[in-house]
N, CA, C, O and the ligand as a Tripos MOL2 file, in Angstrom:
@<TRIPOS>MOLECULE
protein
  269   267    68     0     0
PROTEIN
NO_CHARGES

@<TRIPOS>ATOM
      1 N           0.7630   -1.1800    0.0150 N.3       1 MET1
      2 CA          0.0810    0.0050    0.0280 C.3       1 MET1
      3 C           0.9300    1.2060    0.0370 C.2       1 MET1
      4 O           0.7280    2.0900   -0.7950 O.2       1 MET1
      5 N           1.8480    1.3030    0.9000 N.am      2 CYS2
      6 CA          2.6310    2.6120    1.0700 C.3       2 CYS2
      7 C           3.3920    2.7870   -0.1460 C.2       2 CYS2
      8 O           3.5840    3.9220   -0.5820 O.2       2 CYS2
      9 N           3.8660    1.7120   -0.7630 N.am      3 SER3
     10 CA          4.8290    1.9820   -1.9190 C.3       3 SER3
     11 C           3.9470    2.5550   -3.0300 C.2       3 SER3
     12 O           4.5140    3.1540   -3.9440 O.2       3 SER3
     13 N           2.7500    2.4430   -3.0410 N.am      4 ILE4
     14 CA          1.8760    3.1330   -4.1180 C.3       4 ILE4
     15 C           1.3500    4.3890   -3.7000 C.2       4 ILE4
     16 O           1.4880    5.3590   -4.4450 O.2       4 ILE4
     17 N           0.7010    4.5130   -2.4850 N.am      5 PHE5
     18 CA          0.1440    5.6760   -2.1320 C.3       5 PHE5
     19 C           0.9810    6.6170   -1.2940 C.2       5 PHE5
     20 O           0.6330    7.7850   -1.1250 O.2       5 PHE5
     21 N           2.1400    6.0850   -0.7410 N.am      6 GLY6
     22 CA          3.0060    6.8100    0.3050 C.3       6 GLY6
     23 C           2.5220    6.5910    1.6890 C.2       6 GLY6
     24 O           1.3680    6.2070    1.8810 O.2       6 GLY6
     25 N           3.2940    6.8000    2.6000 N.am      7 HIS7
     26 CA          3.1240    6.5840    3.9580 C.3       7 HIS7
     27 C           1.9340    7.4380    4.5600 C.2       7 HIS7
     28 O           1.5910    8.4740    3.9910 O.2       7 HIS7
     29 N           1.3500    7.0330    5.6290 N.am      8 LYS8
     30 CA          0.3390    7.8610    6.3260 C.3       8 LYS8
     31 C           0.8530    8.0960    7.7580 C.2       8 LYS8
     32 O           0.6490    7.2760    8.6530 O.2       8 LYS8
     33 N           1.4940    9.1920    7.9340 N.am      9 PRO9
     34 CA          2.1990    9.5450    9.3900 C.3       9 PRO9
     35 C           1.0450    9.7060   10.2950 C.2       9 PRO9
     36 O          -0.0180   10.2380    9.9720 O.2       9 PRO9
     37 N           1.3430    9.1810   11.5160 N.am     10 ASP10
     38 CA          0.5310    9.3730   12.6510 C.3      10 ASP10
     39 C           1.1080   10.6650   13.4170 C.2      10 ASP10
     40 O           1.9320   10.5800   14.3270 O.2      10 ASP10
     41 N           0.6050   11.7920   12.9660 N.am     11 ARG11
     42 CA          1.1960   13.0070   13.4610 C.3      11 ARG11
     43 C           0.9250   13.2420   14.9500 C.2      11 ARG11
     44 O           1.6920   13.9090   15.6430 O.2      11 ARG11
     45 N          -0.1450   12.6950   15.3980 N.am     12 GLY12
     46 CA         -0.4710   12.8720   16.8430 C.3      12 GLY12
     47 C           0.5440   12.2220   17.7840 C.2      12 GLY12
     48 O           0.5710   12.5220   18.9770 O.2      12 GLY12
     49 N           1.3180   11.3950   17.2800 N.am     13 HIS13
     50 CA          2.4120   10.6270   18.1330 C.3      13 HIS13
     51 C           3.8760   11.0550   17.7530 C.2      13 HIS13
     52 O           4.8640   10.4470   18.1640 O.2      13 HIS13
     53 N           3.9270   12.1330   16.9500 N.am     14 ALA14
     54 CA          5.2800   12.4470   16.5810 C.3      14 ALA14
     55 C           6.0480   12.9600   17.7220 C.2      14 ALA14
     56 O           5.5060   13.6510   18.5850 O.2      14 ALA14
     57 N           7.3710   12.6270   17.7590 N.am     15 ARG15
     58 CA          8.2300   12.9510   18.8770 C.3      15 ARG15
     59 C           9.5990   13.3430   18.2720 C.2      15 ARG15
     60 O           9.9850   12.9870   17.1590 O.2      15 ARG15
     61 N          10.2820   14.1150   19.1360 N.am     16 HIS16
     62 CA         11.5410   14.5880   18.7070 C.3      16 HIS16
     63 C          12.6460   13.8020   19.4280 C.2      16 HIS16
     64 O          12.5470   13.6340   20.6440 O.2      16 HIS16
     65 N          13.6740   13.3200   18.7610 N.am     17 ASP17
     66 CA         14.5750   12.4730   19.4810 C.3      17 ASP17
     67 C          15.9460   13.3090   19.6900 C.2      17 ASP17
     68 O          17.0090   12.7100   19.8530 O.2      17 ASP17
     69 N          15.8720   14.6580   19.6780 N.am     18 GLY18
     70 CA         16.9610   15.4180   19.8440 C.3      18 GLY18
     71 C          17.6690   15.9370   18.4940 C.2      18 GLY18
     72 O          18.4320   16.9000   18.4270 O.2      18 GLY18
     73 N          17.2940   15.1690   17.5110 N.am     19 ARG19
     74 CA         17.9330   15.5150   16.1380 C.3      19 ARG19
     75 C          16.7300   15.6280   15.1490 C.2      19 ARG19
     76 O          16.7130   16.5680   14.3540 O.2      19 ARG19
     77 N          15.7310   14.7140   15.1690 N.am     20 ASP20
     78 CA         14.7270   14.7630   14.1360 C.3      20 ASP20
     79 C          13.4010   14.4790   14.7780 C.2      20 ASP20
     80 O          13.3440   13.9980   15.9090 O.2      20 ASP20
     81 N          12.2660   14.7870   14.0280 N.am     21 TYR21
     82 CA         10.9930   14.2320   14.4520 C.3      21 TYR21
     83 C          10.6510   12.9360   13.8650 C.2      21 TYR21
     84 O          10.8410   12.7380   12.6650 O.2      21 TYR21
     85 N          10.1670   12.0550   14.6240 N.am     22 TRP22
     86 CA          9.8090   10.6950   14.1760 C.3      22 TRP22
     87 C           8.3580   10.3640   14.5250 C.2      22 TRP22
     88 O           7.8470   10.8560   15.5300 O.2      22 TRP22
     89 N           7.6540    9.5050   13.6820 N.am     23 THR23
     90 CA          6.3640    8.9740   14.0250 C.3      23 THR23
     91 C           6.3150    7.6890   13.3100 C.2      23 THR23
     92 O           7.2750    7.2440   12.6820 O.2      23 THR23
     93 N           5.1430    7.0870   13.4220 N.am     24 SER24
     94 CA          4.9320    5.8130   12.8030 C.3      24 SER24
     95 C           3.9280    6.0210   11.6510 C.2      24 SER24
     96 O           3.1780    6.9960   11.6050 O.2      24 SER24
     97 N           3.9620    5.0140   10.6980 N.am     25 CYS25
     98 CA          2.9770    5.0340    9.6230 C.3      25 CYS25
     99 C           1.7500    4.4060   10.0930 C.2      25 CYS25
    100 O           1.8600    3.3620   10.7360 O.2      25 CYS25
    101 N           0.5120    4.9300    9.8480 N.am     26 ARG26
    102 CA         -0.6280    4.2990   10.3690 C.3      26 ARG26
    103 C          -1.0380    3.1690    9.4130 C.2      26 ARG26
    104 O          -1.9910    2.5000    9.8130 O.2      26 ARG26
    105 N          -0.5330    2.8400    8.2860 N.am     27 ARG27
    106 CA         -0.8220    1.6940    7.6100 C.3      27 ARG27
    107 C           0.1610    0.6860    7.7750 C.2      27 ARG27
    108 O          -0.2370   -0.4420    8.0670 O.2      27 ARG27
    109 N           1.5240    0.9200    7.6240 N.am     28 CYS28
    110 CA          2.3960   -0.2510    7.5880 C.3      28 CYS28
    111 C           3.1400   -0.2760    8.9290 C.2      28 CYS28
    112 O           3.8350   -1.2520    9.2110 O.2      28 CYS28
    113 N           3.0170    0.7780    9.7750 N.am     29 ASN29
    114 CA          3.6510    0.7710   11.0680 C.3      29 ASN29
    115 C           5.1070    1.0670   10.8640 C.2      29 ASN29
    116 O           5.8350    0.8960   11.8420 O.2      29 ASN29
    117 N           5.6410    1.4840    9.7490 N.am     30 GLY30
    118 CA          6.9350    1.7740    9.7050 C.3      30 GLY30
    119 C           7.3810    2.9750   10.3410 C.2      30 GLY30
    120 O           6.5300    3.8030   10.6660 O.2      30 GLY30
    121 N           8.6990    3.2080   10.5850 N.am     31 GLN31
    122 CA          9.1110    4.4090   11.2570 C.3      31 GLN31
    123 C           9.3410    5.5260   10.0990 C.2      31 GLN31
    124 O           9.9990    5.3110    9.0810 O.2      31 GLN31
    125 N           8.7780    6.5960   10.3750 N.am     32 LEU32
    126 CA          8.8470    7.7640    9.4260 C.3      32 LEU32
    127 C           9.6530    8.8510   10.1850 C.2      32 LEU32
    128 O           9.6000    9.0110   11.4040 O.2      32 LEU32
    129 N          10.4120    9.5850    9.3150 N.am     33 ILE33
    130 CA         11.3260   10.6940    9.7550 C.3      33 ILE33
    131 C          10.7540   11.9410    9.1610 C.2      33 ILE33
    132 O          10.2450   11.8390    8.0450 O.2      33 ILE33
    133 N          10.7680   13.1440    9.7750 N.am     34 ARG34
    134 CA         10.3690   14.3820    9.1900 C.3      34 ARG34
    135 C          11.5170   15.0250    8.4950 C.2      34 ARG34
    136 O          12.5280   15.4330    9.0650 O.2      34 ARG34
    137 N          11.2770   15.0830    7.2010 N.am     35 ASP35
    138 CA         12.3600   15.6440    6.2420 C.3      35 ASP35
    139 C          11.8180   16.9720    5.9050 C.2      35 ASP35
    140 O          10.6750   17.2770    6.2480 O.2      35 ASP35
    141 N          12.6390   17.8380    5.2010 N.am     36 VAL36
    142 CA         12.3840   19.2200    4.7820 C.3      36 VAL36
    143 C          11.1050   19.2420    3.8940 C.2      36 VAL36
    144 O          10.3640   20.2250    3.9050 O.2      36 VAL36
    145 N          10.8530   18.1440    3.1210 N.am     37 ASP37
    146 CA          9.6880   18.0580    2.2760 C.3      37 ASP37
    147 C           8.5440   17.2930    2.8570 C.2      37 ASP37
    148 O           7.5520   17.0780    2.1610 O.2      37 ASP37
    149 N           8.6210   16.8660    4.1010 N.am     38 GLY38
    150 CA          7.5280   16.1630    4.6970 C.3      38 GLY38
    151 C           8.0440   14.7650    5.3400 C.2      38 GLY38
    152 O           9.2400   14.5990    5.5790 O.2      38 GLY38
    153 N           7.1050   13.8060    5.5950 N.am     39 TRP39
    154 CA          7.5000   12.6320    6.1320 C.3      39 TRP39
    155 C           7.9080   11.6160    5.1050 C.2      39 TRP39
    156 O           7.3700   11.5600    3.9990 O.2      39 TRP39
    157 N           8.8580   10.8270    5.4900 N.am     40 ARG40
    158 CA          9.4400    9.7910    4.6860 C.3      40 ARG40
    159 C           9.8440    8.5930    5.4800 C.2      40 ARG40
    160 O           9.9930    8.7450    6.6930 O.2      40 ARG40
    161 N          10.0360    7.4460    4.9550 N.am     41 ALA41
    162 CA         10.4940    6.4150    5.7950 C.3      41 ALA41
    163 C          12.0200    6.5790    6.1090 C.2      41 ALA41
    164 O          12.8470    6.9420    5.2720 O.2      41 ALA41
    165 N          12.2630    6.3050    7.2650 N.am     42 GLY42
    166 CA         13.6230    6.4240    7.7390 C.3      42 GLY42
    167 C          14.6490    5.3710    7.1530 C.2      42 GLY42
    168 O          14.2430    4.2370    6.8990 O.2      42 GLY42
    169 N          15.9450    5.7140    6.9360 N.am     43 THR43
    170 CA         16.6830    4.7050    6.3750 C.3      43 THR43
    171 C          17.2670    3.8400    7.6260 C.2      43 THR43
    172 O          17.2110    4.2550    8.7840 O.2      43 THR43
    173 N          17.8180    2.6210    7.2670 N.am     44 ALA44
    174 CA         18.3550    1.7800    8.3920 C.3      44 ALA44
    175 C          19.2870    2.4530    9.3560 C.2      44 ALA44
    176 O          19.2730    2.2490   10.5690 O.2      44 ALA44
    177 N          20.1090    3.2810    8.7200 N.am     45 ALA45
    178 CA         21.2160    4.0190    9.5510 C.3      45 ALA45
    179 C          20.4530    5.1100   10.4650 C.2      45 ALA45
    180 O          20.8620    5.3700   11.5970 O.2      45 ALA45
    181 N          19.3160    5.7330    9.9010 N.am     46 GLU46
    182 CA         18.6870    6.7270   10.7190 C.3      46 GLU46
    183 C          17.8620    6.0920   11.8100 C.2      46 GLU46
    184 O          17.7560    6.6590   12.8970 O.2      46 GLU46
    185 N          17.2920    4.9740   11.5730 N.am     47 ILE47
    186 CA         16.4820    4.2310   12.5310 C.3      47 ILE47
    187 C          17.4390    3.6670   13.6600 C.2      47 ILE47
    188 O          17.1410    3.7100   14.8540 O.2      47 ILE47
    189 N          18.4080    3.2270   13.2540 N.am     48 SER48
    190 CA         19.4380    2.7750   14.2980 C.3      48 SER48
    191 C          19.8090    3.8650   15.1780 C.2      48 SER48
    192 O          19.8090    3.7100   16.3990 O.2      48 SER48
    193 N          20.1200    4.9430   14.6310 N.am     49 PHE49
    194 CA         20.6060    6.2310   15.3680 C.3      49 PHE49
    195 C          19.3970    6.6300   16.2860 C.2      49 PHE49
    196 O          19.5410    6.8310   17.4920 O.2      49 PHE49
    197 N          18.2960    6.7230   15.6850 N.am     50 HIS50
    198 CA         17.1660    6.9750   16.5190 C.3      50 HIS50
    199 C          16.9000    6.0590   17.6660 C.2      50 HIS50
    200 O          16.5420    6.5590   18.7320 O.2      50 HIS50
    201 N          17.0350    4.7880   17.5550 N.am     51 ASP51
    202 CA         16.9060    3.8570   18.4510 C.3      51 ASP51
    203 C          17.8470    4.1040   19.6880 C.2      51 ASP51
    204 O          17.5100    4.0170   20.8690 O.2      51 ASP51
    205 N          19.0360    4.4140   19.2170 N.am     52 SER52
    206 CA         20.1520    4.6230   20.2960 C.3      52 SER52
    207 C          19.8280    6.0160   21.0460 C.2      52 SER52
    208 O          20.2950    6.2010   22.1700 O.2      52 SER52
    209 N          19.1350    6.8640   20.5040 N.am     53 LEU53
    210 CA         18.8290    8.1430   21.1250 C.3      53 LEU53
    211 C          17.6260    7.9610   22.1900 C.2      53 LEU53
    212 O          17.5990    8.5540   23.2680 O.2      53 LEU53
    213 N          16.7120    7.1300   21.7720 N.am     54 ARG54
    214 CA         15.5260    6.8880   22.6680 C.3      54 ARG54
    215 C          15.8000    6.5570   24.1130 C.2      54 ARG54
    216 O          15.1650    7.0180   25.0620 O.2      54 ARG54
    217 N          16.9030    5.6330   24.1940 N.am     55 GLY55
    218 CA         17.3820    5.3590   25.6070 C.3      55 GLY55
    219 C          16.4210    4.6290   26.3630 C.2      55 GLY55
    220 O          15.5670    3.8770   25.8920 O.2      55 GLY55
    221 N          16.6400    4.9360   27.7430 N.am     56 ASP56
    222 CA         15.9770    4.2300   28.7160 C.3      56 ASP56
    223 C          14.5880    4.5060   28.8210 C.2      56 ASP56
    224 O          13.7830    3.6390   29.1600 O.2      56 ASP56
    225 N          14.2270    5.8420   28.5060 N.am     57 ARG57
    226 CA         12.8440    6.2580   28.7230 C.3      57 ARG57
    227 C          11.8000    5.3590   28.0370 C.2      57 ARG57
    228 O          10.8160    4.9560   28.6570 O.2      57 ARG57
    229 N          12.0210    5.0610   26.7870 N.am     58 ASP58
    230 CA         11.1530    4.2850   26.0040 C.3      58 ASP58
    231 C          11.1460    2.8000   26.6460 C.2      58 ASP58
    232 O          10.0770    2.2040   26.7800 O.2      58 ASP58
    233 N          12.2810    2.2680   27.0080 N.am     59 GLU59
    234 CA         12.2300    1.0470   27.5730 C.3      59 GLU59
    235 C          11.4270    1.0120   28.7770 C.2      59 GLU59
    236 O          10.7380    0.0090   28.9650 O.2      59 GLU59
    237 N          11.4110    1.9580   29.6230 N.am     60 GLN60
    238 CA         10.6260    1.9900   30.8780 C.3      60 GLN60
    239 C           9.1800    2.1280   30.4240 C.2      60 GLN60
    240 O           8.3100    1.5230   31.0510 O.2      60 GLN60
    241 N           8.8650    2.8860   29.3710 N.am     61 ARG61
    242 CA          7.3420    2.8850   29.0170 C.3      61 ARG61
    243 C           7.0060    1.5810   28.4550 C.2      61 ARG61
    244 O           5.8930    1.1480   28.7560 O.2      61 ARG61
    245 N           7.8030    0.8150   27.6400 N.am     62 ALA62
    246 CA          7.3840   -0.4950   27.2170 C.3      62 ALA62
    247 C           7.2900   -1.4030   28.4630 C.2      62 ALA62
    248 O           6.3650   -2.2150   28.5110 O.2      62 ALA62
    249 N           8.0960   -1.3330   29.3800 N.am     63 ALA63
    250 CA          7.9340   -2.1710   30.6020 C.3      63 ALA63
    251 C           6.7300   -1.9250   31.2970 C.2      63 ALA63
    252 O           6.2560   -2.8480   31.9590 O.2      63 ALA63
    253 N           6.1050   -0.7320   31.2530 N.am     64 ALA64
    254 CA          4.9400   -0.4430   31.9470 C.3      64 ALA64
    255 C           3.7450   -0.6150   31.0490 C.2      64 ALA64
    256 O           2.6150   -0.3650   31.4710 O.2      64 ALA64
    257 N           3.9740   -1.0540   29.7650 N.am     65 GLY65
    258 CA          2.8920   -1.3550   28.9300 C.3      65 GLY65
    259 C           2.3630   -0.1690   28.0990 C.2      65 GLY65
    260 O           1.3360   -0.2300   27.4230 O.2      65 GLY65
    261 N           3.1340    0.8870   28.2050 N.am     66 LEU66
    262 CA          2.7190    2.0950   27.4170 C.3      66 LEU66
    263 C           3.3620    2.2630   26.0810 C.2      66 LEU66
    264 O           2.8940    3.0160   25.2270 O.2      66 LEU66
    265 N           4.4240    1.5610   25.9150 N.am     67 GLY67
    266 CA          5.1840    1.7890   24.7560 C.3      67 GLY67
    267 C           4.8450    0.8030   23.4650 C.2      67 GLY67
    268 O           5.4640    0.9340   22.4090 O.2      67 GLY67
    269 ZN          3.5440    3.0930    5.5090 Zn       68 ZN68
@<TRIPOS>BOND
     1     1     2 1
     2     2     3 1
     3     3     4 2
     4     3     5 am
     5     5     6 1
     6     6     7 1
     7     7     8 2
     8     7     9 am
     9     9    10 1
    10    10    11 1
    11    11    12 2
    12    11    13 am
    13    13    14 1
    14    14    15 1
    15    15    16 2
    16    15    17 am
    17    17    18 1
    18    18    19 1
    19    19    20 2
    20    19    21 am
    21    21    22 1
    22    22    23 1
    23    23    24 2
    24    23    25 am
    25    25    26 1
    26    26    27 1
    27    27    28 2
    28    27    29 am
    29    29    30 1
    30    30    31 1
    31    31    32 2
    32    31    33 am
    33    33    34 1
    34    34    35 1
    35    35    36 2
    36    35    37 am
    37    37    38 1
    38    38    39 1
    39    39    40 2
    40    39    41 am
    41    41    42 1
    42    42    43 1
    43    43    44 2
    44    43    45 am
    45    45    46 1
    46    46    47 1
    47    47    48 2
    48    47    49 am
    49    49    50 1
    50    50    51 1
    51    51    52 2
    52    51    53 am
    53    53    54 1
    54    54    55 1
    55    55    56 2
    56    55    57 am
    57    57    58 1
    58    58    59 1
    59    59    60 2
    60    59    61 am
    61    61    62 1
    62    62    63 1
    63    63    64 2
    64    63    65 am
    65    65    66 1
    66    66    67 1
    67    67    68 2
    68    67    69 am
    69    69    70 1
    70    70    71 1
    71    71    72 2
    72    71    73 am
    73    73    74 1
    74    74    75 1
    75    75    76 2
    76    75    77 am
    77    77    78 1
    78    78    79 1
    79    79    80 2
    80    79    81 am
    81    81    82 1
    82    82    83 1
    83    83    84 2
    84    83    85 am
    85    85    86 1
    86    86    87 1
    87    87    88 2
    88    87    89 am
    89    89    90 1
    90    90    91 1
    91    91    92 2
    92    91    93 am
    93    93    94 1
    94    94    95 1
    95    95    96 2
    96    95    97 am
    97    97    98 1
    98    98    99 1
    99    99   100 2
   100    99   101 am
   101   101   102 1
   102   102   103 1
   103   103   104 2
   104   103   105 am
   105   105   106 1
   106   106   107 1
   107   107   108 2
   108   107   109 am
   109   109   110 1
   110   110   111 1
   111   111   112 2
   112   111   113 am
   113   113   114 1
   114   114   115 1
   115   115   116 2
   116   115   117 am
   117   117   118 1
   118   118   119 1
   119   119   120 2
   120   119   121 am
   121   121   122 1
   122   122   123 1
   123   123   124 2
   124   123   125 am
   125   125   126 1
   126   126   127 1
   127   127   128 2
   128   127   129 am
   129   129   130 1
   130   130   131 1
   131   131   132 2
   132   131   133 am
   133   133   134 1
   134   134   135 1
   135   135   136 2
   136   135   137 am
   137   137   138 1
   138   138   139 1
   139   139   140 2
   140   139   141 am
   141   141   142 1
   142   142   143 1
   143   143   144 2
   144   143   145 am
   145   145   146 1
   146   146   147 1
   147   147   148 2
   148   147   149 am
   149   149   150 1
   150   150   151 1
   151   151   152 2
   152   151   153 am
   153   153   154 1
   154   154   155 1
   155   155   156 2
   156   155   157 am
   157   157   158 1
   158   158   159 1
   159   159   160 2
   160   159   161 am
   161   161   162 1
   162   162   163 1
   163   163   164 2
   164   163   165 am
   165   165   166 1
   166   166   167 1
   167   167   168 2
   168   167   169 am
   169   169   170 1
   170   170   171 1
   171   171   172 2
   172   171   173 am
   173   173   174 1
   174   174   175 1
   175   175   176 2
   176   175   177 am
   177   177   178 1
   178   178   179 1
   179   179   180 2
   180   179   181 am
   181   181   182 1
   182   182   183 1
   183   183   184 2
   184   183   185 am
   185   185   186 1
   186   186   187 1
   187   187   188 2
   188   187   189 am
   189   189   190 1
   190   190   191 1
   191   191   192 2
   192   191   193 am
   193   193   194 1
   194   194   195 1
   195   195   196 2
   196   195   197 am
   197   197   198 1
   198   198   199 1
   199   199   200 2
   200   199   201 am
   201   201   202 1
   202   202   203 1
   203   203   204 2
   204   203   205 am
   205   205   206 1
   206   206   207 1
   207   207   208 2
   208   207   209 am
   209   209   210 1
   210   210   211 1
   211   211   212 2
   212   211   213 am
   213   213   214 1
   214   214   215 1
   215   215   216 2
   216   215   217 am
   217   217   218 1
   218   218   219 1
   219   219   220 2
   220   219   221 am
   221   221   222 1
   222   222   223 1
   223   223   224 2
   224   223   225 am
   225   225   226 1
   226   226   227 1
   227   227   228 2
   228   227   229 am
   229   229   230 1
   230   230   231 1
   231   231   232 2
   232   231   233 am
   233   233   234 1
   234   234   235 1
   235   235   236 2
   236   235   237 am
   237   237   238 1
   238   238   239 1
   239   239   240 2
   240   239   241 am
   241   241   242 1
   242   242   243 1
   243   243   244 2
   244   243   245 am
   245   245   246 1
   246   246   247 1
   247   247   248 2
   248   247   249 am
   249   249   250 1
   250   250   251 1
   251   251   252 2
   252   251   253 am
   253   253   254 1
   254   254   255 1
   255   255   256 2
   256   255   257 am
   257   257   258 1
   258   258   259 1
   259   259   260 2
   260   259   261 am
   261   261   262 1
   262   262   263 1
   263   263   264 2
   264   263   265 am
   265   265   266 1
   266   266   267 1
   267   267   268 2
@<TRIPOS>SUBSTRUCTURE
     1 MET1         2 RESIDUE 1 A MET
     2 CYS2         6 RESIDUE 1 A CYS
     3 SER3        10 RESIDUE 1 A SER
     4 ILE4        14 RESIDUE 1 A ILE
     5 PHE5        18 RESIDUE 1 A PHE
     6 GLY6        22 RESIDUE 1 A GLY
     7 HIS7        26 RESIDUE 1 A HIS
     8 LYS8        30 RESIDUE 1 A LYS
     9 PRO9        34 RESIDUE 1 A PRO
    10 ASP10       38 RESIDUE 1 A ASP
    11 ARG11       42 RESIDUE 1 A ARG
    12 GLY12       46 RESIDUE 1 A GLY
    13 HIS13       50 RESIDUE 1 A HIS
    14 ALA14       54 RESIDUE 1 A ALA
    15 ARG15       58 RESIDUE 1 A ARG
    16 HIS16       62 RESIDUE 1 A HIS
    17 ASP17       66 RESIDUE 1 A ASP
    18 GLY18       70 RESIDUE 1 A GLY
    19 ARG19       74 RESIDUE 1 A ARG
    20 ASP20       78 RESIDUE 1 A ASP
    21 TYR21       82 RESIDUE 1 A TYR
    22 TRP22       86 RESIDUE 1 A TRP
    23 THR23       90 RESIDUE 1 A THR
    24 SER24       94 RESIDUE 1 A SER
    25 CYS25       98 RESIDUE 1 A CYS
    26 ARG26      102 RESIDUE 1 A ARG
    27 ARG27      106 RESIDUE 1 A ARG
    28 CYS28      110 RESIDUE 1 A CYS
    29 ASN29      114 RESIDUE 1 A ASN
    30 GLY30      118 RESIDUE 1 A GLY
    31 GLN31      122 RESIDUE 1 A GLN
    32 LEU32      126 RESIDUE 1 A LEU
    33 ILE33      130 RESIDUE 1 A ILE
    34 ARG34      134 RESIDUE 1 A ARG
    35 ASP35      138 RESIDUE 1 A ASP
    36 VAL36      142 RESIDUE 1 A VAL
    37 ASP37      146 RESIDUE 1 A ASP
    38 GLY38      150 RESIDUE 1 A GLY
    39 TRP39      154 RESIDUE 1 A TRP
    40 ARG40      158 RESIDUE 1 A ARG
    41 ALA41      162 RESIDUE 1 A ALA
    42 GLY42      166 RESIDUE 1 A GLY
    43 THR43      170 RESIDUE 1 A THR
    44 ALA44      174 RESIDUE 1 A ALA
    45 ALA45      178 RESIDUE 1 A ALA
    46 GLU46      182 RESIDUE 1 A GLU
    47 ILE47      186 RESIDUE 1 A ILE
    48 SER48      190 RESIDUE 1 A SER
    49 PHE49      194 RESIDUE 1 A PHE
    50 HIS50      198 RESIDUE 1 A HIS
    51 ASP51      202 RESIDUE 1 A ASP
    52 SER52      206 RESIDUE 1 A SER
    53 LEU53      210 RESIDUE 1 A LEU
    54 ARG54      214 RESIDUE 1 A ARG
    55 GLY55      218 RESIDUE 1 A GLY
    56 ASP56      222 RESIDUE 1 A ASP
    57 ARG57      226 RESIDUE 1 A ARG
    58 ASP58      230 RESIDUE 1 A ASP
    59 GLU59      234 RESIDUE 1 A GLU
    60 GLN60      238 RESIDUE 1 A GLN
    61 ARG61      242 RESIDUE 1 A ARG
    62 ALA62      246 RESIDUE 1 A ALA
    63 ALA63      250 RESIDUE 1 A ALA
    64 ALA64      254 RESIDUE 1 A ALA
    65 GLY65      258 RESIDUE 1 A GLY
    66 LEU66      262 RESIDUE 1 A LEU
    67 GLY67      266 RESIDUE 1 A GLY
    68 ZN68       269 GROUP 0 **** ****
């Protein structure tokens, strides 16, 4: 779907990781990064860097059933 119509960002859940804004796609659940032209799928390197920035806070949220 997304390869044809483009991703559908969930703007309500966008968050800043200290470098970029991120959210997830409402259709494919992929991770989207905010670029100058709008939302696009993050590259593997960007997602890896993003995961390293999220740190302990998201792990605690996941442990609490919130993430
Ligand atoms: Zn998508």
